The first five atom37 places (N, CA, C, CB, O) and aatype in JSON, in Angstrom:
{
  "aatype": [12, 10, 18, 9, 16, 9, 5, 6, 10, 6, 0, 0, 9, 2, 18, 17, 1, 2, 5, 15, 14, 0, 19, 7, 3, 6, 10, 1, 10, 4, 14, 6, 0, 0, 0, 10, 0, 11, 14, 18, 0, 10, 12, 9, 19, 5, 7, 15, 5, 1, 12, 14, 10, 3, 19, 10, 3, 6, 10, 0, 1, 16, 0, 9, 5, 16, 13, 2, 1, 10, 16, 5, 15],
  "atom_mask": [
    [1, 1, 1, 1, 1],
    [1, 1, 1, 1, 1],
    [1, 1, 1, 1, 1],
    [1, 1, 1, 1, 1],
    [1, 1, 1, 1, 1],
    [1, 1, 1, 1, 1],
    [1, 1, 1, 1, 1],
    [1, 1, 1, 1, 1],
    [1, 1, 1, 1, 1],
    [1, 1, 1, 1, 1],
    [1, 1, 1, 1, 1],
    [1, 1, 1, 1, 1],
    [1, 1, 1, 1, 1],
    [1, 1, 1, 1, 1],
    [1, 1, 1, 1, 1],
    [1, 1, 1, 1, 1],
    [1, 1, 1, 1, 1],
    [1, 1, 1, 1, 1],
    [1, 1, 1, 1, 1],
    [1, 1, 1, 1, 1],
    [1, 1, 1, 1, 1],
    [1, 1, 1, 1, 1],
    [1, 1, 1, 1, 1],
    [1, 1, 1, 0, 1],
    [1, 1, 1, 1, 1],
    [1, 1, 1, 1, 1],
    [1, 1, 1, 1, 1],
    [1, 1, 1, 1, 1],
    [1, 1, 1, 1, 1],
    [1, 1, 1, 1, 1],
    [1, 1, 1, 1, 1],
    [1, 1, 1, 1, 1],
    [1, 1, 1, 1, 1],
    [1, 1, 1, 1, 1],
    [1, 1, 1, 1, 1],
    [1, 1, 1, 1, 1],
    [1, 1, 1, 1, 1],
    [1, 1, 1, 1, 1],
    [1, 1, 1, 1, 1],
    [1, 1, 1, 1, 1],
    [1, 1, 1, 1, 1],
    [1, 1, 1, 1, 1],
    [1, 1, 1, 1, 1],
    [1, 1, 1, 1, 1],
    [1, 1, 1, 1, 1],
    [1, 1, 1, 1, 1],
    [1, 1, 1, 0, 1],
    [1, 1, 1, 1, 1],
    [1, 1, 1, 1, 1],
    [1, 1, 1, 1, 1],
    [1, 1, 1, 1, 1],
    [1, 1, 1, 1, 1],
    [1, 1, 1, 1, 1],
    [1, 1, 1, 1, 1],
    [1, 1, 1, 1, 1],
    [1, 1, 1, 1, 1],
    [1, 1, 1, 1, 1],
    [1, 1, 1, 1, 1],
    [1, 1, 1, 1, 1],
    [1, 1, 1, 1, 1],
    [1, 1, 1, 1, 1],
    [1, 1, 1, 1, 1],
    [1, 1, 1, 1, 1],
    [1, 1, 1, 1, 1],
    [1, 1, 1, 1, 1],
    [1, 1, 1, 1, 1],
    [1, 1, 1, 1, 1],
    [1, 1, 1, 1, 1],
    [1, 1, 1, 1, 1],
    [1, 1, 1, 1, 1],
    [1, 1, 1, 1, 1],
    [1, 1, 1, 1, 1],
    [1, 1, 1, 1, 1]
  ],
  "atom_positions": [
    [[0.76, -0.77, 0.06], [0.07, 0.17, 0.36], [1.08, 0.88, 0.21], [-0.67, 0.21, 1.46], [2.23, 0.65, 0.59]],
    [[0.31, 2.54, -0.86], [1.07, 3.41, -1.34], [0.56, 4.62, 0.0], [0.77, 3.7, -3.13], [-0.61, 4.97, 0.13]],
    [[1.65, 5.1, 0.84], [1.23, 6.46, 1.05], [1.37, 7.76, 0.6], [1.43, 6.62, 1.84], [1.94, 7.93, -0.47]],
    [[0.89, 8.86, 1.31], [1.25, 10.25, 1.22], [1.15, 11.08, 2.6], [0.36, 10.87, 0.15], [0.2, 11.33, 3.35]],
    [[2.68, 11.44, 2.64], [2.91, 11.98, 4.25], [1.95, 13.69, 4.26], [5.16, 12.27, 4.64], [1.53, 14.33, 3.31]],
    [[1.91, 13.86, 5.15], [1.23, 15.52, 5.33], [2.2, 16.42, 4.97], [0.77, 16.02, 6.92], [1.67, 17.45, 4.57]],
    [[3.63, 16.48, 4.93], [4.57, 17.31, 3.9], [4.34, 17.55, 2.49], [5.77, 16.75, 3.83], [4.35, 18.52, 1.73]],
    [[4.03, 15.86, 2.42], [3.9, 15.9, 0.35], [2.44, 16.35, 0.23], [4.07, 13.93, -0.75], [2.41, 16.9, -0.87]],
    [[1.44, 16.39, 0.67], [0.16, 16.86, 0.78], [0.46, 18.67, 0.46], [-0.53, 16.37, 2.44], [0.31, 19.22, -0.62]],
    [[0.86, 19.25, 1.63], [1.55, 20.38, 1.72], [2.04, 20.91, 0.4], [2.57, 20.18, 2.61], [1.74, 21.88, -0.3]],
    [[2.61, 20.27, 0.32], [3.97, 20.64, -0.71], [2.97, 20.79, -2.27], [5.51, 18.93, -0.79], [3.19, 21.63, -3.14]],
    [[1.94, 19.8, -2.28], [1.06, 19.82, -3.63], [0.16, 20.65, -3.71], [0.39, 18.73, -3.93], [-0.18, 21.15, -4.79]],
    [[-0.56, 21.03, -2.19], [-1.46, 21.72, -2.61], [-0.79, 23.41, -2.65], [-2.74, 21.39, -1.67], [-1.37, 24.22, -3.36]],
    [[0.19, 23.76, -2.02], [1.54, 24.53, -2.62], [1.42, 24.96, -3.9], [2.8, 23.67, -2.66], [0.9, 25.96, -4.41]],
    [[2.02, 23.95, -4.36], [2.12, 24.08, -6.13], [0.95, 24.32, -6.76], [2.63, 22.78, -6.89], [0.64, 25.16, -7.61]],
    [[0.28, 23.36, -6.18], [-1.84, 24.15, -7.4], [-1.96, 25.4, -6.87], [-4.11, 23.18, -6.88], [-2.59, 26.17, -7.59]],
    [[-1.52, 25.89, -5.75], [-2.22, 27.3, -5.72], [-1.09, 28.28, -6.46], [-2.62, 27.85, -3.98], [-1.43, 29.36, -6.95]],
    [[-0.12, 27.95, -6.47], [0.92, 28.99, -7.22], [0.28, 28.41, -9.09], [3.25, 28.5, -6.67], [0.11, 29.29, -9.93]],
    [[0.16, 27.79, -9.25], [-0.3, 27.41, -10.66], [-1.57, 28.01, -11.18], [-0.49, 25.98, -10.74], [-1.56, 28.45, -12.33]],
    [[-2.75, 28.07, -10.41], [-4.02, 28.49, -10.06], [-4.4, 29.44, -8.79], [-4.64, 27.37, -9.93], [-5.27, 29.06, -8.01]],
    [[-3.98, 30.2, -8.68], [-4.67, 31.07, -7.91], [-5.88, 31.38, -7.15], [-4.64, 31.65, -8.37], [-6.74, 31.93, -7.85]],
    [[-6.15, 31.22, -6.13], [-7.67, 31.91, -5.5], [-8.39, 32.45, -6.31], [-7.61, 32.99, -4.53], [-7.79, 32.77, -7.34]],
    [[-9.81, 32.78, -6.28], [-10.48, 33.54, -6.8], [-11.62, 33.79, -6.4], [-10.5, 33.33, -7.72], [-12.29, 32.87, -5.94]],
    [[-12.19, 35.29, -6.46], [-13.5, 35.53, -6.11], [-13.16, 36.13, -4.47], [0.0, 0.0, 0.0], [-12.11, 35.91, -3.87]],
    [[-14.1, 36.78, -4.05], [-13.67, 37.03, -2.7], [-13.9, 36.19, -1.76], [-14.1, 38.04, -2.27], [-13.62, 36.42, -0.59]],
    [[-14.4, 35.23, -2.14], [-14.53, 33.74, -0.36], [-12.68, 33.29, -0.8], [-16.46, 31.26, -0.76], [-12.1, 32.59, 0.02]],
    [[-11.89, 33.72, -2.08], [-10.41, 32.95, -2.31], [-10.83, 31.4, -2.41], [-9.18, 33.21, -0.84], [-10.35, 30.4, -1.87]],
    [[-11.79, 31.53, -3.22], [-11.9, 29.4, -3.75], [-10.92, 28.84, -3.84], [-12.43, 28.81, -5.27], [-10.23, 29.65, -3.23]],
    [[-10.22, 28.05, -4.13], [-8.93, 27.34, -4.48], [-9.58, 26.53, -5.76], [-8.2, 26.28, -3.11], [-10.65, 25.91, -5.77]],
    [[-8.81, 26.67, -6.66], [-8.23, 25.62, -7.39], [-9.03, 23.97, -7.17], [-6.63, 25.65, -6.89], [-8.97, 23.46, -6.05]],
    [[-9.6, 23.36, -8.09], [-10.21, 22.25, -7.97], [-8.96, 20.95, -7.27], [-10.86, 21.99, -9.55], [-9.17, 20.06, -6.44]],
    [[-7.63, 21.33, -8.03], [-6.95, 20.47, -7.17], [-6.32, 20.48, -5.75], [-6.18, 20.23, -7.78], [-6.18, 19.45, -5.09]],
    [[-5.89, 21.89, -5.28], [-5.93, 22.21, -4.56], [-7.27, 22.1, -3.39], [-5.5, 22.99, -5.04], [-6.9, 21.67, -2.3]],
    [[-8.24, 22.32, -3.47], [-9.24, 21.95, -2.95], [-9.53, 20.63, -2.71], [-10.01, 22.4, -3.49], [-10.1, 20.46, -1.63]],
    [[-9.28, 19.33, -3.54], [-9.48, 18.29, -2.93], [-8.35, 18.31, -2.59], [-9.98, 17.26, -3.46], [-8.31, 17.27, -1.92]],
    [[-7.42, 18.7, -2.55], [-6.13, 18.01, -1.42], [-6.42, 18.45, 0.08], [-4.33, 18.7, -1.82], [-5.95, 17.89, 1.08]],
    [[-6.94, 19.14, 0.08], [-6.92, 20.1, 1.07], [-7.77, 19.59, 2.29], [-7.42, 21.43, 0.5], [-7.61, 19.92, 3.47]],
    [[-8.84, 18.63, 1.73], [-9.93, 18.16, 2.76], [-9.35, 17.35, 3.09], [-11.26, 17.76, 2.49], [-9.79, 17.24, 4.24]],
    [[-8.08, 16.08, 2.92], [-7.42, 15.05, 3.5], [-6.41, 15.73, 4.14], [-6.97, 14.0, 2.61], [-5.84, 15.12, 5.04]],
    [[-6.04, 16.91, 3.88], [-4.71, 17.72, 4.83], [-5.16, 18.2, 6.04], [-4.01, 19.11, 4.14], [-4.5, 18.5, 7.04]],
    [[-6.91, 18.26, 5.74], [-7.22, 18.93, 7.06], [-7.9, 17.43, 7.57], [-8.38, 20.55, 7.0], [-8.76, 17.58, 8.43]],
    [[-7.76, 16.65, 7.35], [-8.48, 15.38, 8.39], [-7.44, 15.1, 8.71], [-9.38, 14.05, 7.91], [-7.47, 14.42, 9.73]],
    [[-5.73, 15.4, 8.07], [-4.94, 14.82, 8.82], [-4.23, 15.61, 9.77], [-4.2, 14.21, 8.13], [-3.26, 15.18, 10.38]],
    [[-4.62, 16.54, 9.88], [-4.18, 17.69, 11.15], [-5.25, 17.2, 12.36], [-4.53, 19.72, 10.62], [-4.74, 17.07, 13.47]],
    [[-6.27, 17.0, 12.28], [-7.33, 17.16, 12.78], [-6.98, 15.6, 13.84], [-8.66, 17.33, 11.57], [-7.02, 15.6, 15.07]],
    [[-6.69, 14.55, 13.07], [-6.03, 13.51, 13.5], [-5.04, 13.3, 14.12], [-5.86, 13.03, 12.88], [-4.9, 12.38, 14.92]],
    [[-4.11, 14.22, 13.81], [-2.83, 14.13, 14.22], [-1.94, 12.97, 13.51], [0.0, 0.0, 0.0], [-0.95, 12.49, 14.06]],
    [[-2.38, 12.58, 12.28], [-1.43, 11.75, 11.24], [-0.33, 12.37, 10.53], [-2.21, 11.21, 10.14], [-0.23, 13.57, 10.27]],
    [[0.46, 11.49, 10.24], [1.42, 11.63, 9.17], [1.43, 11.29, 7.86], [2.28, 11.17, 9.47], [2.02, 12.02, 7.07]],
    [[1.07, 10.62, 7.62], [0.87, 9.8, 6.23], [-0.81, 9.08, 6.45], [2.36, 8.34, 6.05], [-1.32, 8.57, 7.45]],
    [[-1.17, 9.22, 5.49], [-2.52, 8.24, 4.55], [-2.27, 7.49, 3.87], [-3.38, 8.77, 3.65], [-1.23, 7.62, 3.23]],
    [[-3.25, 6.08, 3.62], [-2.97, 5.65, 2.34], [-3.82, 6.6, 0.87], [-3.43, 4.01, 2.46], [-4.91, 7.18, 0.83]],
    [[-2.81, 6.42, -0.11], [-3.43, 6.87, -1.55], [-5.2, 6.52, -1.2], [-2.62, 5.7, -3.15], [-6.23, 7.07, -0.79]],
    [[-4.7, 5.28, -1.65], [-5.95, 4.62, -1.95], [-7.83, 5.38, -1.28], [-5.52, 3.03, -1.2], [-8.94, 5.57, -1.79]],
    [[-7.35, 5.52, -0.28], [-8.38, 6.41, 0.61], [-8.74, 7.68, -0.18], [-7.72, 6.88, 2.11], [-9.9, 8.05, -0.05]],
    [[-7.8, 8.53, -1.09], [-8.14, 10.02, -1.73], [-9.01, 9.54, -2.72], [-6.83, 10.99, -2.41], [-8.91, 8.45, -3.29]],
    [[-10.04, 10.56, -2.93], [-10.55, 10.46, -3.63], [-10.56, 10.91, -5.29], [-11.13, 10.65, -2.99], [-9.82, 11.89, -5.42]],
    [[-11.26, 10.45, -6.79], [-10.25, 10.3, -7.6], [-9.6, 11.29, -8.07], [-10.54, 9.71, -8.45], [-8.57, 11.03, -8.68]],
    [[-10.18, 13.25, -7.85], [-9.48, 14.41, -8.06], [-8.46, 14.17, -7.05], [-10.29, 15.73, -7.95], [-7.35, 14.45, -7.49]],
    [[-8.45, 13.85, -6.14], [-7.28, 14.02, -5.31], [-5.97, 13.2, -5.62], [-7.69, 13.72, -4.0], [-4.78, 13.46, -5.46]],
    [[-6.64, 12.11, -6.12], [-5.3, 11.44, -6.34], [-4.83, 11.96, -7.72], [-5.4, 9.77, -6.31], [-3.63, 12.09, -7.99]],
    [[-5.58, 12.18, -8.36], [-4.96, 12.7, -9.62], [-4.13, 13.97, -9.35], [-6.07, 13.01, -10.68], [-3.2, 14.23, -10.11]],
    [[-4.38, 14.65, -8.49], [-3.6, 15.95, -8.61], [-2.23, 15.42, -7.79], [-4.49, 17.45, -7.85], [-1.22, 15.21, -8.45]],
    [[-2.23, 15.28, -6.86], [-0.84, 14.52, -6.15], [-0.4, 13.53, -7.26], [-1.18, 13.54, -4.54], [0.82, 13.37, -7.26]],
    [[-1.1, 12.78, -8.24], [0.46, 11.66, -8.93], [0.72, 13.06, -9.96], [-0.03, 9.44, -10.19], [1.85, 12.98, -10.44]],
    [[0.1, 14.1, -10.35], [0.51, 15.06, -11.33], [1.2, 15.78, -11.37], [-0.02, 15.61, -11.66], [1.83, 16.22, -12.33]],
    [[1.23, 16.22, -9.48], [2.47, 16.89, -9.13], [3.76, 16.2, -8.83], [2.21, 17.6, -8.09], [4.87, 16.71, -8.96]],
    [[3.5, 15.01, -8.41], [4.69, 14.19, -8.2], [5.5, 14.18, -10.12], [4.0, 12.29, -7.42], [6.68, 14.32, -10.44]],
    [[4.54, 14.02, -10.8], [5.45, 13.62, -11.87], [5.82, 14.95, -12.51], [4.79, 12.57, -12.93], [6.63, 14.88, -13.44]],
    [[5.29, 16.38, -12.1], [5.79, 17.54, -12.64], [6.89, 17.77, -11.93], [4.93, 18.63, -12.64], [7.89, 18.13, -12.56]],
    [[6.96, 17.59, -10.35], [8.09, 18.23, -9.85], [9.15, 17.35, -9.27], [7.69, 19.15, -8.91], [10.07, 17.85, -8.63]],
    [[9.03, 15.86, -9.49], [9.98, 15.03, -9.35], [10.92, 14.41, -10.64], [9.33, 14.1, -8.69], [10.41, 13.73, -11.53]],
    [[12.41, 14.77, -10.61], [13.16, 14.56, -11.81], [13.62, 13.0, -11.65], [14.44, 15.67, -11.95], [14.31, 12.47, -12.53]]
  ]
}
């Protein structure tokens, strides 16, 4: 089973926020950052340092996989 760490989630959220900054008066996150923010918040509340990738929804999993592919050489 593959895992994602809280640090990796934070880096991916920051990457997507840089690619597509928040918009509107409510500073709405782009879909990728928003999808990753949910498991990130859950990890903070639970005090977790990692979570299985297979618990992420499809958009969050795609966002983290794309982030990894684009940023890791």
